[in-house]
N, C-alpha and C positions, 0 to 999 in steps of 0.2 A: 750629439755624437753617434748615437744610434744611426742615424741618417747614413753617416759616414760610414758606418761599420756594414750597413746593408748595401751600399753601394759597393765597397770594396770586396765583400763575399759576392755578390753578384758578378763584378768583374772576374775574380778567380772561378767561379763556376761556369762561366762563359768560356773560359778559355782552356778547363780542365774537363769540361762535360763529355766531351769525346773520348778523352783518355781514360776518365774514371767508368763511361760505359763499356767500355772495352773490358776493362780489369773486372767490372762486375758480372759482364756476360760469361768471361773467360771462367771467372769463380762458380758460376752456377752451373757452367758444363762441366768444371770440376768436380762439382759436389754430385751431380747426378750421376757421374761414371763411377763414384766411389759408391754410392747407394746402391746402384746396378750390381757392382761387384758382390756387395754384402749379400743382396739378395740371392745372387747366383751361388755364393758358399753357403747358404743356410739350406738351399732346396737340395 
């Protein structure tokens, strides 16, 4: 059953990899933006 689960997760990852990559990159940009704002407020 572990092989089936691995294959199933691989299919899901293959279909959603582009979508997840966009979400992660946007989230990282958002975090960098807020970190920059906090640094500006401290100085």
